[in-house]
PDB file of N, CA, C, O and CB in Angstrom:
ATOM      1  N   MET A   1      11.958 141.259 -67.458  1.00  0.00           N
ATOM      2  CA  MET A   1      11.478 141.316 -68.816  1.00  0.00           C
ATOM      3  C   MET A   1      12.635 141.428 -69.819  1.00  0.00           C
ATOM      4  O   MET A   1      12.673 140.709 -70.817  1.00  0.00           O
ATOM      5  CB  MET A   1      10.524 142.483 -68.977  1.00  0.00           C
ATOM      6  N   ILE A   2      13.579 142.340 -69.539  1.00  0.00           N
ATOM      7  CA  ILE A   2      14.696 142.536 -70.470  1.00  0.00           C
ATOM      8  C   ILE A   2      15.498 141.255 -70.616  1.00  0.00           C
ATOM      9  O   ILE A   2      15.901 140.902 -71.724  1.00  0.00           O
ATOM     10  CB  ILE A   2      15.609 143.680 -69.994  1.00  0.00           C
ATOM     11  N   ALA A   3      15.733 140.560 -69.521  1.00  0.00           N
ATOM     12  CA  ALA A   3      16.519 139.319 -69.582  1.00  0.00           C
ATOM     13  C   ALA A   3      15.831 138.271 -70.450  1.00  0.00           C
ATOM     14  O   ALA A   3      16.491 137.551 -71.199  1.00  0.00           O
ATOM     15  CB  ALA A   3      16.747 138.758 -68.170  1.00  0.00           C
ATOM     16  N   HIS A   4      14.517 138.185 -70.349  1.00  0.00           N
ATOM     17  CA  HIS A   4      13.762 137.220 -71.155  1.00  0.00           C
ATOM     18  C   HIS A   4      13.834 137.582 -72.642  1.00  0.00           C
ATOM     19  O   HIS A   4      14.073 136.717 -73.485  1.00  0.00           O
ATOM     20  CB  HIS A   4      12.287 137.166 -70.689  1.00  0.00           C
ATOM     21  N   VAL A   5      13.628 138.851 -72.956  1.00  0.00           N
ATOM     22  CA  VAL A   5      13.689 139.314 -74.344  1.00  0.00           C
ATOM     23  C   VAL A   5      15.083 139.073 -74.902  1.00  0.00           C
ATOM     24  O   VAL A   5      15.239 138.573 -76.017  1.00  0.00           O
ATOM     25  CB  VAL A   5      13.315 140.816 -74.447  1.00  0.00           C
ATOM     26  N   ARG A   6      16.103 139.434 -74.113  1.00  0.00           N
ATOM     27  CA  ARG A   6      17.484 139.250 -74.565  1.00  0.00           C
ATOM     28  C   ARG A   6      17.777 137.782 -74.851  1.00  0.00           C
ATOM     29  O   ARG A   6      18.398 137.466 -75.865  1.00  0.00           O
ATOM     30  CB  ARG A   6      18.467 139.786 -73.516  1.00  0.00           C
ATOM     31  N   ALA A   7      17.347 136.896 -73.988  1.00  0.00           N
ATOM     32  CA  ALA A   7      17.598 135.462 -74.174  1.00  0.00           C
ATOM     33  C   ALA A   7      16.939 134.944 -75.446  1.00  0.00           C
ATOM     34  O   ALA A   7      17.542 134.173 -76.193  1.00  0.00           O
ATOM     35  CB  ALA A   7      17.090 134.670 -72.965  1.00  0.00           C
ATOM     36  N   GLU A   8      15.711 135.363 -75.690  1.00  0.00           N
ATOM     37  CA  GLU A   8      15.006 134.932 -76.904  1.00  0.00           C
ATOM     38  C   GLU A   8      15.705 135.458 -78.160  1.00  0.00           C
ATOM     39  O   GLU A   8      15.872 134.734 -79.141  1.00  0.00           O
ATOM     40  CB  GLU A   8      13.539 135.412 -76.875  1.00  0.00           C
ATOM     41  N   ARG A   9      16.101 136.708 -78.111  1.00  0.00           N
ATOM     42  CA  ARG A   9      16.785 137.291 -79.265  1.00  0.00           C
ATOM     43  C   ARG A   9      18.151 136.654 -79.499  1.00  0.00           C
ATOM     44  O   ARG A   9      18.524 136.379 -80.640  1.00  0.00           O
ATOM     45  CB  ARG A   9      16.942 138.793 -79.077  1.00  0.00           C
ATOM     46  N   MET A  10      18.894 136.420 -78.420  1.00  0.00           N
ATOM     47  CA  MET A  10      20.225 135.807 -78.565  1.00  0.00           C
ATOM     48  C   MET A  10      20.111 134.405 -79.155  1.00  0.00           C
ATOM     49  O   MET A  10      20.978 133.980 -79.919  1.00  0.00           O
ATOM     50  CB  MET A  10      20.948 135.750 -77.199  1.00  0.00           C
ATOM     51  N   LYS A  11      19.048 133.687 -78.803  1.00  0.00           N
ATOM     52  CA  LYS A  11      18.831 132.366 -79.382  1.00  0.00           C
ATOM     53  C   LYS A  11      18.705 132.485 -80.905  1.00  0.00           C
ATOM     54  O   LYS A  11      19.286 131.691 -81.644  1.00  0.00           O
ATOM     55  CB  LYS A  11      17.563 131.701 -78.776  1.00  0.00           C
ATOM     56  N   ILE A  12      17.957 133.465 -81.359  1.00  0.00           N
ATOM     57  CA  ILE A  12      17.799 133.695 -82.800  1.00  0.00           C
ATOM     58  C   ILE A  12      19.134 134.100 -83.425  1.00  0.00           C
ATOM     59  O   ILE A  12      19.521 133.577 -84.470  1.00  0.00           O
ATOM     60  CB  ILE A  12      16.732 134.785 -83.065  1.00  0.00           C
ATOM     61  N   CYS A  13      19.825 135.023 -82.786  1.00  0.00           N
ATOM     62  CA  CYS A  13      21.108 135.500 -83.317  1.00  0.00           C
ATOM     63  C   CYS A  13      22.156 134.384 -83.358  1.00  0.00           C
ATOM     64  O   CYS A  13      22.937 134.294 -84.306  1.00  0.00           O
ATOM     65  CB  CYS A  13      21.627 136.667 -82.470  1.00  0.00           C
ATOM     66  N   ASN A  14      22.167 133.550 -82.342  1.00  0.00           N
ATOM     67  CA  ASN A  14      23.155 132.463 -82.312  1.00  0.00           C
ATOM     68  C   ASN A  14      22.972 131.480 -83.462  1.00  0.00           C
ATOM     69  O   ASN A  14      23.927 130.819 -83.869  1.00  0.00           O
ATOM     70  CB  ASN A  14      23.069 131.718 -80.993  1.00  0.00           C
ATOM     71  N   GLU A  15      21.765 131.381 -83.983  1.00  0.00           N
ATOM     72  CA  GLU A  15      21.487 130.484 -85.103  1.00  0.00           C
ATOM     73  C   GLU A  15      21.599 131.180 -86.462  1.00  0.00           C
ATOM     74  O   GLU A  15      21.504 130.531 -87.503  1.00  0.00           O
ATOM     75  CB  GLU A  15      20.104 129.893 -84.950  1.00  0.00           C
ATOM     76  N   CYS A  16      21.801 132.493 -86.449  1.00  0.00           N
ATOM     77  CA  CYS A  16      21.820 133.288 -87.681  1.00  0.00           C
ATOM     78  C   CYS A  16      23.157 133.156 -88.415  1.00  0.00           C
ATOM     79  O   CYS A  16      24.221 133.101 -87.798  1.00  0.00           O
ATOM     80  CB  CYS A  16      21.542 134.763 -87.364  1.00  0.00           C
ATOM     81  N   GLU A  17      23.075 133.109 -89.731  1.00  0.00           N
ATOM     82  CA  GLU A  17      24.268 133.019 -90.572  1.00  0.00           C
ATOM     83  C   GLU A  17      25.104 134.295 -90.537  1.00  0.00           C
ATOM     84  O   GLU A  17      26.249 134.288 -90.988  1.00  0.00           O
ATOM     85  CB  GLU A  17      23.871 132.713 -92.000  1.00  0.00           C
ATOM     86  N   ASN A  18      24.556 135.389 -90.010  1.00  0.00           N
ATOM     87  CA  ASN A  18      25.279 136.657 -89.932  1.00  0.00           C
ATOM     88  C   ASN A  18      25.935 136.902 -88.577  1.00  0.00           C
ATOM     89  O   ASN A  18      26.460 137.987 -88.326  1.00  0.00           O
ATOM     90  CB  ASN A  18      24.344 137.786 -90.239  1.00  0.00           C
ATOM     91  N   HIS A  19      25.908 135.897 -87.703  1.00  0.00           N
ATOM     92  CA  HIS A  19      26.588 135.976 -86.406  1.00  0.00           C
ATOM     93  C   HIS A  19      28.093 135.912 -86.664  1.00  0.00           C
ATOM     94  O   HIS A  19      28.549 135.146 -87.513  1.00  0.00           O
ATOM     95  CB  HIS A  19      26.125 134.815 -85.434  1.00  0.00           C
ATOM     96  N   SER A  20      28.844 136.704 -85.945  1.00  0.00           N
ATOM     97  CA  SER A  20      30.289 136.774 -86.156  1.00  0.00           C
ATOM     98  C   SER A  20      31.009 135.448 -85.925  1.00  0.00           C
ATOM     99  O   SER A  20      32.117 135.251 -86.424  1.00  0.00           O
ATOM    100  CB  SER A  20      30.873 137.812 -85.255  1.00  0.00           C
ATOM    101  N   LYS A  21      30.394 134.548 -85.180  1.00  0.00           N
ATOM    102  CA  LYS A  21      31.053 133.264 -84.931  1.00  0.00           C
ATOM    103  C   LYS A  21      31.184 132.437 -86.211  1.00  0.00           C
ATOM    104  O   LYS A  21      31.969 131.490 -86.265  1.00  0.00           O
ATOM    105  CB  LYS A  21      30.278 132.472 -83.879  1.00  0.00           C
ATOM    106  N   HIS A  22      30.420 132.794 -87.232  1.00  0.00           N
ATOM    107  CA  HIS A  22      30.478 132.081 -88.507  1.00  0.00           C
ATOM    108  C   HIS A  22      31.419 132.734 -89.512  1.00  0.00           C
ATOM    109  O   HIS A  22      31.557 132.257 -90.638  1.00  0.00           O
ATOM    110  CB  HIS A  22      29.098 131.987 -89.100  1.00  0.00           C
ATOM    111  N   HIS A  23      32.068 133.829 -89.105  1.00  0.00           N
ATOM    112  CA  HIS A  23      32.908 134.595 -90.017  1.00  0.00           C
ATOM    113  C   HIS A  23      34.206 134.997 -89.323  1.00  0.00           C
ATOM    114  O   HIS A  23      34.193 135.285 -88.126  1.00  0.00           O
ATOM    115  CB  HIS A  23      32.159 135.844 -90.528  1.00  0.00           C
ATOM    116  N   PRO A  24      35.318 135.022 -90.041  1.00  0.00           N
ATOM    117  CA  PRO A  24      36.564 135.487 -89.440  1.00  0.00           C
ATOM    118  C   PRO A  24      36.442 136.966 -89.044  1.00  0.00           C
ATOM    119  O   PRO A  24      35.909 137.772 -89.806  1.00  0.00           O
ATOM    120  CB  PRO A  24      37.749 135.283 -90.421  1.00  0.00           C
ATOM    121  N   SER A  25      36.925 137.309 -87.879  1.00  0.00           N
ATOM    122  CA  SER A  25      36.832 138.688 -87.410  1.00  0.00           C
ATOM    123  C   SER A  25      37.960 138.966 -86.430  1.00  0.00           C
ATOM    124  O   SER A  25      38.401 138.073 -85.707  1.00  0.00           O
ATOM    125  CB  SER A  25      35.460 138.959 -86.751  1.00  0.00           C
ATOM    126  N   ILE A  26      38.418 140.195 -86.411  1.00  0.00           N
ATOM    127  CA  ILE A  26      39.427 140.580 -85.428  1.00  0.00           C
ATOM    128  C   ILE A  26      38.777 141.087 -84.142  1.00  0.00           C
ATOM    129  O   ILE A  26      39.452 141.269 -83.129  1.00  0.00           O
ATOM    130  CB  ILE A  26      40.354 141.652 -86.009  1.00  0.00           C
ATOM    131  N   ARG A  27      37.476 141.311 -84.189  1.00  0.00           N
ATOM    132  CA  ARG A  27      36.752 141.759 -82.999  1.00  0.00           C
ATOM    133  C   ARG A  27      36.565 140.586 -82.038  1.00  0.00           C
ATOM    134  O   ARG A  27      36.221 139.483 -82.463  1.00  0.00           O
ATOM    135  CB  ARG A  27      35.377 142.371 -83.385  1.00  0.00           C
ATOM    136  N   PRO A  28      36.791 140.819 -80.745  1.00  0.00           N
ATOM    137  CA  PRO A  28      36.644 139.726 -79.774  1.00  0.00           C
ATOM    138  C   PRO A  28      35.204 139.484 -79.333  1.00  0.00           C
ATOM    139  O   PRO A  28      34.905 138.443 -78.748  1.00  0.00           O
ATOM    140  CB  PRO A  28      37.483 140.014 -78.565  1.00  0.00           C
ATOM    141  N   ASP A  29      34.304 140.438 -79.608  1.00  0.00           N
ATOM    142  CA  ASP A  29      32.924 140.315 -79.146  1.00  0.00           C
ATOM    143  C   ASP A  29      32.056 139.597 -80.170  1.00  0.00           C
ATOM    144  O   ASP A  29      32.390 139.523 -81.353  1.00  0.00           O
ATOM    145  CB  ASP A  29      32.343 141.692 -78.844  1.00  0.00           C
ATOM    146  N   GLU A  30      30.940 139.072 -79.689  1.00  0.00           N
ATOM    147  CA  GLU A  30      29.947 138.504 -80.597  1.00  0.00           C
ATOM    148  C   GLU A  30      29.180 139.667 -81.193  1.00  0.00           C
ATOM    149  O   GLU A  30      28.637 140.499 -80.466  1.00  0.00           O
ATOM    150  CB  GLU A  30      28.985 137.491 -79.864  1.00  0.00           C
ATOM    151  N   HIS A  31      29.136 139.725 -82.518  1.00  0.00           N
ATOM    152  CA  HIS A  31      28.465 140.835 -83.173  1.00  0.00           C
ATOM    153  C   HIS A  31      27.808 140.379 -84.465  1.00  0.00           C
ATOM    154  O   HIS A  31      28.065 139.289 -84.978  1.00  0.00           O
ATOM    155  CB  HIS A  31      29.449 141.967 -83.449  1.00  0.00           C
ATOM    156  N   CYS A  32      26.950 141.256 -84.969  1.00  0.00           N
ATOM    157  CA  CYS A  32      26.262 141.007 -86.232  1.00  0.00           C
ATOM    158  C   CYS A  32      27.122 141.563 -87.360  1.00  0.00           C
ATOM    159  O   CYS A  32      27.567 142.709 -87.292  1.00  0.00           O
ATOM    160  CB  CYS A  32      24.834 141.649 -86.241  1.00  0.00           C
ATOM    161  N   ILE A  33      27.357 140.774 -88.382  1.00  0.00           N
ATOM    162  CA  ILE A  33      28.175 141.277 -89.485  1.00  0.00           C
ATOM    163  C   ILE A  33      27.369 142.160 -90.429  1.00  0.00           C
ATOM    164  O   ILE A  33      27.950 142.812 -91.296  1.00  0.00           O
ATOM    165  CB  ILE A  33      28.784 140.117 -90.258  1.00  0.00           C
ATOM    166  N   VAL A  34      26.041 142.200 -90.283  1.00  0.00           N
ATOM    167  CA  VAL A  34      25.206 143.069 -91.119  1.00  0.00           C
ATOM    168  C   VAL A  34      25.217 144.493 -90.557  1.00  0.00           C
ATOM    169  O   VAL A  34      25.539 145.441 -91.274  1.00  0.00           O
ATOM    170  CB  VAL A  34      23.748 142.525 -91.200  1.00  0.00           C
ATOM    171  N   CYS A  35      24.867 144.644 -89.285  1.00  0.00           N
ATOM    172  CA  CYS A  35      24.774 145.984 -88.702  1.00  0.00           C
ATOM    173  C   CYS A  35      26.001 146.372 -87.891  1.00  0.00           C
ATOM    174  O   CYS A  35      26.213 147.553 -87.617  1.00  0.00           O
ATOM    175  CB  CYS A  35      23.556 146.074 -87.831  1.00  0.00           C
ATOM    176  N   GLY A  36      26.818 145.384 -87.501  1.00  0.00           N
ATOM    177  CA  GLY A  36      28.029 145.671 -86.737  1.00  0.00           C
ATOM    178  C   GLY A  36      27.814 145.796 -85.246  1.00  0.00           C
ATOM    179  O   GLY A  36      28.770 146.021 -84.504  1.00  0.00           O
ATOM    180  N   CYS A  37      26.592 145.658 -84.795  1.00  0.00           N
ATOM    181  CA  CYS A  37      26.293 145.830 -83.375  1.00  0.00           C
ATOM    182  C   CYS A  37      26.805 144.672 -82.533  1.00  0.00           C
ATOM    183  O   CYS A  37      26.808 143.520 -82.966  1.00  0.00           O
ATOM    184  CB  CYS A  37      24.804 145.983 -83.175  1.00  0.00           C
ATOM    185  N   THR A  38      27.236 145.002 -81.322  1.00  0.00           N
ATOM    186  CA  THR A  38      27.566 143.997 -80.331  1.00  0.00           C
ATOM    187  C   THR A  38      26.255 143.365 -79.882  1.00  0.00           C
ATOM    188  O   THR A  38      25.341 144.064 -79.445  1.00  0.00           O
ATOM    189  CB  THR A  38      28.361 144.612 -79.122  1.00  0.00           C
ATOM    190  N   LEU A  39      26.164 142.056 -79.989  1.00  0.00           N
ATOM    191  CA  LEU A  39      24.883 141.380 -79.753  1.00  0.00           C
ATOM    192  C   LEU A  39      24.385 141.501 -78.324  1.00  0.00           C
ATOM    193  O   LEU A  39      23.176 141.585 -78.104  1.00  0.00           O
ATOM    194  CB  LEU A  39      25.005 139.933 -80.105  1.00  0.00           C
ATOM    195  N   SER A  40      25.276 141.513 -77.353  1.00  0.00           N
ATOM    196  CA  SER A  40      24.818 141.629 -75.968  1.00  0.00           C
ATOM    197  C   SER A  40      24.097 142.951 -75.734  1.00  0.00           C
ATOM    198  O   SER A  40      23.147 143.000 -74.953  1.00  0.00           O
ATOM    199  CB  SER A  40      25.999 141.500 -75.004  1.00  0.00           C
ATOM    200  N   ALA A  41      24.526 144.014 -76.390  1.00  0.00           N
ATOM    201  CA  ALA A  41      23.866 145.312 -76.257  1.00  0.00           C
ATOM    202  C   ALA A  41      22.611 145.394 -77.122  1.00  0.00           C
ATOM    203  O   ALA A  41      21.555 145.818 -76.654  1.00  0.00           O
ATOM    204  CB  ALA A  41      24.829 146.435 -76.632  1.00  0.00           C
ATOM    205  N   LYS A  42      22.729 144.993 -78.361  1.00  0.00           N
ATOM    206  CA  LYS A  42      21.605 145.122 -79.306  1.00  0.00           C
ATOM    207  C   LYS A  42      20.412 144.291 -78.859  1.00  0.00           C
ATOM    208  O   LYS A  42      19.275 144.756 -78.942  1.00  0.00           O
ATOM    209  CB  LYS A  42      22.034 144.695 -80.717  1.00  0.00           C
ATOM    210  N   THR A  43      20.648 143.072 -78.387  1.00  0.00           N
ATOM    211  CA  THR A  43      19.535 142.212 -77.985  1.00  0.00           C
ATOM    212  C   THR A  43      18.881 142.665 -76.679  1.00  0.00           C
ATOM    213  O   THR A  43      17.764 142.248 -76.374  1.00  0.00           O
ATOM    214  CB  THR A  43      20.017 140.786 -77.841  1.00  0.00           C
ATOM    215  N   SER A  44      19.562 143.513 -75.908  1.00  0.00           N
ATOM    216  CA  SER A  44      19.001 144.044 -74.660  1.00  0.00           C
ATOM    217  C   SER A  44      18.220 145.324 -74.870  1.00  0.00           C
ATOM    218  O   SER A  44      17.522 145.778 -73.963  1.00  0.00           O
ATOM    219  CB  SER A  44      20.099 144.290 -73.661  1.00  0.00           C
ATOM    220  N   CYS A  45      18.323 145.910 -76.042  1.00  0.00           N
ATOM    221  CA  CYS A  45      17.649 147.167 -76.362  1.00  0.00           C
ATOM    222  C   CYS A  45      16.212 146.873 -76.790  1.00  0.00           C
ATOM    223  O   CYS A  45      15.986 146.298 -77.855  1.00  0.00           O
ATOM    224  CB  CYS A  45      18.412 147.940 -77.480  1.00  0.00           C
ATOM    225  N   LEU A  46      15.258 147.258 -75.977  1.00  0.00           N
ATOM    226  CA  LEU A  46      13.863 146.945 -76.261  1.00  0.00           C
ATOM    227  C   LEU A  46      13.285 147.737 -77.420  1.00  0.00           C
ATOM    228  O   LEU A  46      12.278 147.337 -78.004  1.00  0.00           O
ATOM    229  CB  LEU A  46      13.041 147.186 -75.046  1.00  0.00           C
ATOM    230  N   SER A  47      13.913 148.859 -77.760  1.00  0.00           N
ATOM    231  CA  SER A  47      13.437 149.677 -78.882  1.00  0.00           C
ATOM    232  C   SER A  47      14.243 149.420 -80.160  1.00  0.00           C
ATOM    233  O   SER A  47      14.061 150.117 -81.158  1.00  0.00           O
ATOM    234  CB  SER A  47      13.507 151.163 -78.516  1.00  0.00           C
ATOM    235  N   CYS A  48      15.120 148.435 -80.131  1.00  0.00           N
ATOM    236  CA  CYS A  48      15.929 148.081 -81.303  1.00  0.00           C
ATOM    237  C   CYS A  48      15.310 146.896 -82.039  1.00  0.00           C
ATOM    238  O   CYS A  48      14.611 146.069 -81.454  1.00  0.00           O
ATOM    239  CB  CYS A  48      17.380 147.751 -80.884  1.00  0.00           C
ATOM    240  N   ALA A  49      15.589 146.842 -83.338  1.00  0.00           N
ATOM    241  CA  ALA A  49      15.119 145.736 -84.171  1.00  0.00           C
ATOM    242  C   ALA A  49      16.293 145.169 -84.956  1.00  0.00           C
ATOM    243  O   ALA A  49      17.278 145.862 -85.211  1.00  0.00           O
ATOM    244  CB  ALA A  49      13.988 146.199 -85.132  1.00  0.00           C
ATOM    245  N   CYS A  50      16.178 143.931 -85.327  1.00  0.00           N
ATOM    246  CA  CYS A  50      17.176 143.291 -86.179  1.00  0.00           C
ATOM    247  C   CYS A  50      17.088 143.926 -87.571  1.00  0.00           C
ATOM    248  O   CYS A  50      15.988 144.086 -88.099  1.00  0.00           O
ATOM    249  CB  CYS A  50      16.957 141.731 -86.247  1.00  0.00           C
ATOM    250  N   PRO A  51      18.222 144.289 -88.172  1.00  0.00           N
ATOM    251  CA  PRO A  51      18.172 144.933 -89.479  1.00  0.00           C
ATOM    252  C   PRO A  51      17.704 144.018 -90.611  1.00  0.00           C
ATOM    253  O   PRO A  51      17.343 144.497 -91.686  1.00  0.00           O
ATOM    254  CB  PRO A  51      19.517 145.471 -89.811  1.00  0.00           C
ATOM    255  N   ILE A  52      17.710 142.719 -90.377  1.00  0.00           N
ATOM    256  CA  ILE A  52      17.215 141.795 -91.408  1.00  0.00           C
ATOM    257  C   ILE A  52      15.928 141.100 -90.942  1.00  0.00           C
ATOM    258  O   ILE A  52      15.569 140.027 -91.427  1.00  0.00           O
ATOM    259  CB  ILE A  52      18.298 140.738 -91.754  1.00  0.00           C
ATOM    260  N   TYR A  53      15.259 141.734 -90.004  1.00  0.00           N
ATOM    261  CA  TYR A  53      13.903 141.369 -89.565  1.00  0.00           C
ATOM    262  C   TYR A  53      13.776 139.976 -88.941  1.00  0.00           C
ATOM    263  O   TYR A  53      12.753 139.311 -89.104  1.00  0.00           O
ATOM    264  CB  TYR A  53      12.978 141.454 -90.726  1.00  0.00           C
ATOM    265  N   LYS A  54      14.806 139.544 -88.235  1.00  0.00           N
ATOM    266  CA  LYS A  54      14.705 138.270 -87.519  1.00  0.00           C
ATOM    267  C   LYS A  54      13.951 138.455 -86.203  1.00  0.00           C
ATOM    268  O   LYS A  54      13.323 137.518 -85.711  1.00  0.00           O
ATOM    269  CB  LYS A  54      16.110 137.684 -87.253  1.00  0.00           C
ATOM    270  N   TRP A  55      14.010 139.664 -85.631  1.00  0.00           N
ATOM    271  CA  TRP A  55      13.208 140.047 -84.476  1.00  0.00           C
ATOM    272  C   TRP A  55      12.962 141.555 -84.523  1.00  0.00           C
ATOM    273  O   TRP A  55      13.721 142.300 -85.143  1.00  0.00           O
ATOM    274  CB  TRP A  55      13.913 139.637 -83.144  1.00  0.00           C
ATOM    275  N   ARG A  56      11.885 141.996 -83.856  1.00  0.00           N
ATOM    276  CA  ARG A  56      11.442 143.387 -83.936  1.00  0.00           C
ATOM    277  C   ARG A  56      11.554 144.098 -82.597  1.00  0.00           C
ATOM    278  O   ARG A  56      11.736 143.467 -81.556  1.00  0.00           O
ATOM    279  CB  ARG A  56      10.011 143.453 -84.431  1.00  0.00           C
ATOM    280  N   GLU A  57      11.445 145.403 -82.639  1.00  0.00           N
ATOM    281  CA  GLU A  57      11.398 146.181 -81.403  1.00  0.00           C
ATOM    282  C   GLU A  57      10.063 145.886 -80.709  1.00  0.00           C
ATOM    283  O   GLU A  57       9.084 145.508 -81.353  1.00  0.00           O
ATOM    284  CB  GLU A  57      11.567 147.724 -81.689  1.00  0.00           C
ATOM    285  N   ILE A  58      10.047 146.066 -79.385  1.00  0.00           N
ATOM    286  CA  ILE A  58       8.805 145.804 -78.665  1.00  0.00           C
ATOM    287  C   ILE A  58       8.237 147.073 -78.035  1.00  0.00           C
ATOM    288  O   ILE A  58       7.170 147.047 -77.422  1.00  0.00           O
ATOM    289  CB  ILE A  58       9.036 144.752 -77.591  1.00  0.00           C
ATOM    290  N   MET A  59       8.960 148.183 -78.192  1.00  0.00           N
ATOM    291  CA  MET A  59       8.472 149.474 -77.724  1.00  0.00           C
ATOM    292  C   MET A  59       9.243 150.580 -78.426  1.00  0.00           C
ATOM    293  O   MET A  59      10.255 150.330 -79.080  1.00  0.00           O
ATOM    294  CB  MET A  59       8.608 149.598 -76.184  1.00  0.00           C
ATOM    295  N   THR A  60       8.755 151.799 -78.283  1.00  0.00           N
ATOM    296  CA  THR A  60       9.445 152.932 -78.885  1.00  0.00           C
ATOM    297  C   THR A  60      10.640 153.330 -78.021  1.00  0.00           C
ATOM    298  O   THR A  60      10.748 152.919 -76.866  1.00  0.00           O
ATOM    299  CB  THR A  60       8.482 154.126 -79.065  1.00  0.00           C
ATOM    300  N   SER A  61      11.516 154.117 -78.581  1.00  0.00           N
ATOM    301  CA  SER A  61      12.667 154.590 -77.806  1.00  0.00           C
ATOM    302  C   SER A  61      12.210 155.501 -76.664  1.00  0.00           C
ATOM    303  O   SER A  61      12.841 155.535 -75.607  1.00  0.00           O
ATOM    304  CB  SER A  61      13.665 155.339 -78.721  1.00  0.00           C
ATOM    305  N   GLU A  62      11.123 156.233 -76.871  1.00  0.00           N
ATOM    306  CA  GLU A  62      10.580 157.086 -75.814  1.00  0.00           C
ATOM    307  C   GLU A  62      10.070 156.245 -74.642  1.00  0.00           C
ATOM    308  O   GLU A  62      10.304 156.583 -73.482  1.00  0.00           O
ATOM    309  CB  GLU A  62       9.446 157.968 -76.367  1.00  0.00           C
ATOM    310  N   GLN A  63       9.382 155.164 -74.947  1.00  0.00           N
ATOM    311  CA  GLN A  63       8.887 154.278 -73.894  1.00  0.00           C
ATOM    312  C   GLN A  63      10.056 153.641 -73.138  1.00  0.00           C
ATOM    313  O   GLN A  63      10.021 153.521 -71.913  1.00  0.00           O
ATOM    314  CB  GLN A  63       7.972 153.184 -74.492  1.00  0.00           C
ATOM    315  N   GLU A  64      11.077 153.239 -73.870  1.00  0.00           N
ATOM    316  CA  GLU A  64      12.237 152.627 -73.219  1.00  0.00           C
ATOM    317  C   GLU A  64      12.942 153.633 -72.309  1.00  0.00           C
ATOM    318  O   GLU A  64      13.389 153.280 -71.218  1.00  0.00           O
ATOM    319  CB  GLU A  64      13.221 152.084 -74.272  1.00  0.00           C
ATOM    320  N   GLU A  65      13.040 154.878 -72.756  1.00  0.00           N
ATOM    321  CA  GLU A  65      13.661 155.926 -71.936  1.00  0.00           C
ATOM    322  C   GLU A  65      12.863 156.164 -70.659  1.00  0.00           C
ATOM    323  O   GLU A  65      13.447 156.362 -69.593  1.00  0.00           O
ATOM    324  CB  GLU A  65      13.778 157.235 -72.734  1.00  0.00           C
ATOM    325  N   GLU A  66      11.554 156.147 -70.755  1.00  0.00           N
ATOM    326  CA  GLU A  66      10.707 156.302 -69.568  1.00  0.00           C
ATOM    327  C   GLU A  66      10.968 155.189 -68.560  1.00  0.00           C
ATOM    328  O   GLU A  66      11.047 155.444 -67.359  1.00  0.00           O
ATOM    329  CB  GLU A  66       9.224 156.316 -69.963  1.00  0.00           C
ATOM    330  N   ILE A  67      11.100 153.970 -69.038  1.00  0.00           N
ATOM    331  CA  ILE A  67      11.385 152.833 -68.159  1.00  0.00           C
ATOM    332  C   ILE A  67      12.738 153.007 -67.482  1.00  0.00           C
ATOM    333  O   ILE A  67      12.871 152.770 -66.281  1.00  0.00           O
ATOM    334  CB  ILE A  67      11.353 151.511 -68.953  1.00  0.00           C
ATOM    335  N   LYS A  68      13.735 153.419 -68.245  1.00  0.00           N
ATOM    336  CA  LYS A  68      15.075 153.629 -67.678  1.00  0.00           C
ATOM    337  C   LYS A  68      15.048 154.709 -66.608  1.00  0.00           C
ATOM    338  O   LYS A  68      15.658 154.551 -65.550  1.00  0.00           O
ATOM    339  CB  LYS A  68      16.078 154.008 -68.782  1.00  0.00           C
ATOM    340  N   GLN A  69      14.346 155.803 -66.874  1.00  0.00           N
ATOM    341  CA  GLN A  69      14.251 156.886 -65.890  1.00  0.00           C
ATOM    342  C   GLN A  69      13.530 156.415 -64.635  1.00  0.00           C
ATOM    343  O   GLN A  69      13.932 156.761 -63.524  1.00  0.00           O
ATOM    344  CB  GLN A  69      13.525 158.100 -66.491  1.00  0.00           C
ATOM    345  N   TYR A  70      12.479 155.636 -64.798  1.00  0.00           N
ATOM    346  CA  TYR A  70      11.748 155.093 -63.647  1.00  0.00           C
ATOM    347  C   TYR A  70      12.666 154.179 -62.830  1.00  0.00           C
ATOM    348  O   TYR A  70      12.697 154.266 -61.603  1.00  0.00           O
ATOM    349  CB  TYR A  70      10.483 154.316 -64.115  1.00  0.00           C
ATOM    350  N   ASP A  71      13.410 153.305 -63.509  1.00  0.00           N
ATOM    351  CA  ASP A  71      14.314 152.393 -62.815  1.00  0.00           C
ATOM    352  C   ASP A  71      15.394 153.151 -62.039  1.00  0.00           C
ATOM    353  O   ASP A  71      15.749 152.766 -60.925  1.00  0.00           O
ATOM    354  CB  ASP A  71      14.962 151.437 -63.814  1.00  0.00           C
ATOM    355  N   GLU A  72      15.912 154.223 -62.629  1.00  0.00           N
ATOM    356  CA  GLU A  72      16.923 155.027 -61.957  1.00  0.00           C
ATOM    357  C   GLU A  72      16.361 155.669 -60.705  1.00  0.00           C
ATOM    358  O   GLU A  72      17.042 155.716 -59.680  1.00  0.00           O
ATOM    359  CB  GLU A  72      17.467 156.094 -62.894  1.00  0.00           C
ATOM    360  N   LYS A  73      15.125 156.168 -60.762  1.00  0.00           N
ATOM    361  CA  LYS A  73      14.478 156.778 -59.585  1.00  0.00           C
ATOM    362  C   LYS A  73      14.256 155.738 -58.503  1.00  0.00           C
ATOM    363  O   LYS A  73      14.425 156.031 -57.320  1.00  0.00           O
ATOM    364  CB  LYS A  73      13.133 157.430 -59.972  1.00  0.00           C
ATOM    365  N   GLU A  74      13.881 154.526 -58.892  1.00  0.00           N
ATOM    366  CA  GLU A  74      13.613 153.470 -57.918  1.00  0.00           C
ATOM    367  C   GLU A  74      14.894 153.013 -57.214  1.00  0.00           C
ATOM    368  O   GLU A  74      14.847 152.561 -56.070  1.00  0.00           O
ATOM    369  CB  GLU A  74      12.940 152.281 -58.604  1.00  0.00           C
ATOM    370  N   GLN A  75      16.034 153.130 -57.895  1.00  0.00           N
ATOM    371  CA  GLN A  75      17.302 152.679 -57.315  1.00  0.00           C
ATOM    372  C   GLN A  75      17.899 153.704 -56.359  1.00  0.00           C
ATOM    373  O   GLN A  75      18.804 153.370 -55.594  1.00  0.00           O
ATOM    374  CB  GLN A  75      18.297 152.373 -58.416  1.00  0.00           C
ATOM    375  N   THR A  76      17.410 154.957 -56.384  1.00  0.00           N
ATOM    376  CA  THR A  76      17.958 155.975 -55.487  1.00  0.00           C
ATOM    377  C   THR A  76      17.117 156.160 -54.267  1.00  0.00           C
ATOM    378  O   THR A  76      17.443 156.983 -53.411  1.00  0.00           O
ATOM    379  CB  THR A  76      18.097 157.282 -56.195  1.00  0.00           C
TER     380      THR A  76
END
């Protein structure tokens, strides 16, 4: 699920005028020039939203934390 959400969001970000690839930057990572977030991290966060409303969160931070805790238990 996260990979699918991330791919959809990255597609939107890659076309956005606020993507760092459209602006000179000393940072080596792809990031948003509005919020400053590294796109690989921000687009993978299910409880995060784009600050200029290009995409929205799909769950609360509490729900995302529950999923992370469940995944950690399943891996041990």
